[in-house]
N, C-alpha and C positions, 0 to 999 in steps of 0.2 A: 447561593445562586439557584434559581428555580428551573422549572421545566419549560422547554421550548418546543414548539412544533414548527417544522420546516419541510414542507412538502413540494414535490415537483411531480405530480401524479398524472399530468395530461399525456405523458408518454410520447410527446411530439417534439418538445423543445430541447435542443442541446445548446442553446445560446447562454452565454454567461450573463448574469445580471449586470447592470451598468455599474462600472467602477466609480469610485468617488474621485472626481477630477482634482480636488484640492489635495487629497492624500497622494494621488499619483504625481502631481506637480512637486509636492514636498519631497517625495522619494527621489524624483528626478534631480532636484537640486542637491539633495543629500549625497547621492552617488557622485554627481558632477564635482561637488566641492571636496569630497573625500578622496577621489581617485585622480585628481589633476592638480596642477598649480594654477589656480585661477588668476587672471590678470585684472587690471582695474575695471575694464568694461564688464567682465563677468560679475565682479563684486557689485558694481553699480546696478546691473540688471537684477541681481539677487536682492539688493536692498529695495529696489522698486517693487519687486514681487511681494516682499514682506509687507510693504506699506499699503498694498492694494486692499487687503482685507485682514482684520485681526486674526481670523482663523488660519491664515497662511503661517504666521509665526507660531501659533499654538501647535499646528500639525508638525511643523519642522522641529520644534523643541521636543515634542513627544517622541519623534524618531531619535533624537539625540539621547533622550532619557532611556529609551528602550535599548539603544546600542550599547550604552555604558552600564546597564543594570546587571546586577548579580544573577537575577533569574534568567536573563537572556544568555549570559555566559554559561550558566549551568546547563541550559537547554542545548547549547552548541556542543557541550561535551558528550551528549548522548548520540551525536551523529557519527557515522563512520569517519575514520581519520582523513580519508581523501576528500571529504566534504567540508571538514571544519575550516580548512584554510580559506574557503570562500567567505566565511562569516566572522573570522577573528578580527577584532578591532586592530587597526594598524597605526603605528606611531609615525611611519613614513608614508607619504602619499606617492602613489605610482601613477604613471600615465595609463589611460584606459587600455591601450593595446598591450602594454607590458603586464598589467594585472590579468588580462584575459589569457595571455600566453602562459603565465605562471600557473594559473588555475588549470589550464588544459594539460600542462605537464603533470601536475599533481594528480589529476583525475586519471590520466593515462597510466601512471605508475601504479595507482591504487587498483585499477582494473586488471592490470597485468599480474599483480600479486594476489588477486582475489581468488578464493576457491572456485568461483564460477568458471574459471578457465578449465579446471579439472573436470567439472560437470559437463562442459561443452564437448569434451573429448568422448565422454561416455554416452551422451544423449543421442537418440535417434530422431526425436522431435523436441522442439524448444520454442517458446514464445518470449517476446520481449516484454518489458514493463508496459502495461496498458493495452497489450494485444491479447487476442484469443484466436484459437484455431480449432477446427474439427477434422478428425482423421478417421478414415474407414480402415479398420484393421484387417489383416489377412483372413480372419475367420468370419468377417462380415460384421463384427461388433463395431460400435461407434465409440470413439474417445474424443472428448472435448477438453482442450487445455485452457486453463484460465491464465491470467496475467503472470509473467515471470515464472514459467513452469518448464520443467525438463523431464523427459521420460526416456527410459531404455526399454526396448521390446524384445521378446524371445518367443518366436512362433515356429521354431525348428522342431522336427520330429514329433509333431502333434502337441507340443507344449503351447500353453496360452498364458504367458507370464509377462507382467508389466512391472518395472521398477520406477517408482516415482522419486526422482532424484531431487526435485525441488518444486515447490508450489502446490497447485491444486488441479485435479482432473476429475471429470465426470465420465462414467462408463455406462453404456447401454449394451448389455452383453447378450449375444446370441446363445440360445439354449443348446447345450451339447453335453449330455450326461457323461459321455465317455472321456471328455477332456475338460476338467475343471479349469475355471478362469481364476487366476490369482493376481493380486496387486500388492506389492511390498512397498512400504514406506520406510521411514527411518527406524520406527520402533515396533510396527505391527504389520500383519499380513491379512488381507481379506480374501476369502475363498468363496466362490460362487459357482453356480451352474448356469443360471440365466436370470438376470436382474438388472436394476438401474440404481447406481449409487455414486457417491463422490468420496474421494480421499484427498486430504490436505496434509502436507508435512509442515512442521515448524521446528524451531530450535529445540524445544523441550517436549513436544508431543506430536502424534498424528491424530487426525480427526476423521471419522467415517460417518457419513449421513446416508441413510437408505431411503430411496424414493419408492421403489417397487421391488417385489420379490422377497428373498430372504438371503442373508449372508452370515458367515461365521467369521469372527474377528479373532485373531490370535496375537498374543504378545511375543515378540522375538527376543524375549529377555535372555534366553540362553543361546541365541544365535541359530536355533533350529526350529523355531515356531512352536515350541512345546514348553513355554515358560510359565510364569506364575499367573496366567490369566487368559480367559477367552470369553467371548460373548456371542450370542446369536441375536440378530436384529430383525425386526419386522418393519414394514413401512411406517415412516414417521418417527423413527428412532435414530439415535446417534450415540457414539461412544468415542472416548479418547484413549490413546495408548501412549504410555510413557516408557522410559527405559526399564521400569520395574514392574508395571502392572497395567491391566485394563481397567478403566473406570467403570462405575455402575452405569447401566444403560439409562439414557435420559430421553425425554420427548423432544422432538425437533419439528420445525415447520419447513419442509423442503421448498415450498414456494418462496419463502423469504431467504432461507440459507443458501439456496441454489439460484437466487434471482440473477446472479452474475451471468447465467447462461443467456438471459435476455438483455444483457448489458445494463443491469440496474443493481443498485444496492438499497436494501430495505431494512429499516431498523425501527424499533418501537421501545420507548422508555429506556434507551441505552445511554451510557455515559458518553459524553463527547470525546473523551480520551480513547474509548474503545472504537468509536466510529472513525476517528482520525487514524488510528492504527490500521484499520481496514483500508481506508482511502490511500494510505501511504503505499500500499501494494500496487496501486494503479497510477501513481504520480511519479514522473521521472525525476523530479527534484525533491530536496528535503522539505518537510513540513515541520517547522519548529514551534513549540508552544513555550512562550516566554513567561507565562503565569500559570502555576499549577492549578489555580481555581478554574481555569478554562476546561481542564480535563474532567472536572467533577460535574459540569453541567449535564443535565438529563435532556435528551433530545429525541424526537421522532421524525422520520423523514423517508422519502422515496426518491432516489436520484439516478440520473443517467451516469454511467461510468465513462462515457466518451467525452465528458466535460467535467473532470474532477475539480479544476479550478473554479468553475462556475458553482459547483456544489459547495465548495469551501466558502466562497463569497456569500452564498445564500445562508449557509449555516452561521457564519460569523455575524451577518446582519441580523438574523432572527434571534441570536443569542446575545446580541449587544457586545460582541467581541471585536477588537481591532484587527483588521486584515491588512497585511503589507506583503507586496510581492516585489522582490529585488532581483536583479539580473542573475541568470543561471537557473531560473525556475524555482528559486527558493521562496517559500511562503512562510510568513511569521504571523502567529496569532497571539494576542495578548489582551 
């Protein structure tokens, strides 16, 4: 599969591109027939819809093939447990209200058991998926939280310390040589006097991008900030920190890497899989890829983050990828 260009560069439109009405109708029939006990009138209406246009049956059969495919089943296994129940093929048909109730209970149990509950108790500031907020800190510094982010702050006794519990945050720090400003992630710590930079935490590493000033990054490999690595960054540089080391310093483009501050995502010659992984951070429902070839497509684009579904529809259309949206905000690409 080749390279695709998919831009939304006018900076004004948050509208979703027009959906395919046939695909939406097929999906509506698929859900209706799967989650209810259709009567004779429903069957007759369904047969009449199939007969209207050869594409109707082709689209419906495509959905059936997708639902029963091994690639789709494998993709579902990558979702959190509390989401899989919404996508598992069922041998028994449930009324719509019963299926919705069961899904709600499963999601509620998953949320209750999720580590996010522990983070919520520690956090002083927190954003939901798809949300951002800006906070003025006690020393006058500015902190901007990206999607699904939580931080704890400590400004007692002249300290200026932030713990990034989850997600990504940008800091514009007021210069104060007597009181260094520090940000701790999962694996590293950033020390500054006055500068502008971002820190992002992940399961396997922290990432630091410097926009202005100078910072020192330390690995917390031994729990004391004096582990097996450190680095100093100048503007336009970035570094990653794992449980064992600090990576070599690399060049970074803050205007693209930090485009989320303007509510956009920018990528050039990136794999669609990497782009989808980034968009998942802003979308409240699962994004499932049912064909691994989709992840290997190379794409370029510039999208608004306040309309992730619109961005996904446009990417799918530009890349020639099938786009399906099913109840619960679940999006399937194949």
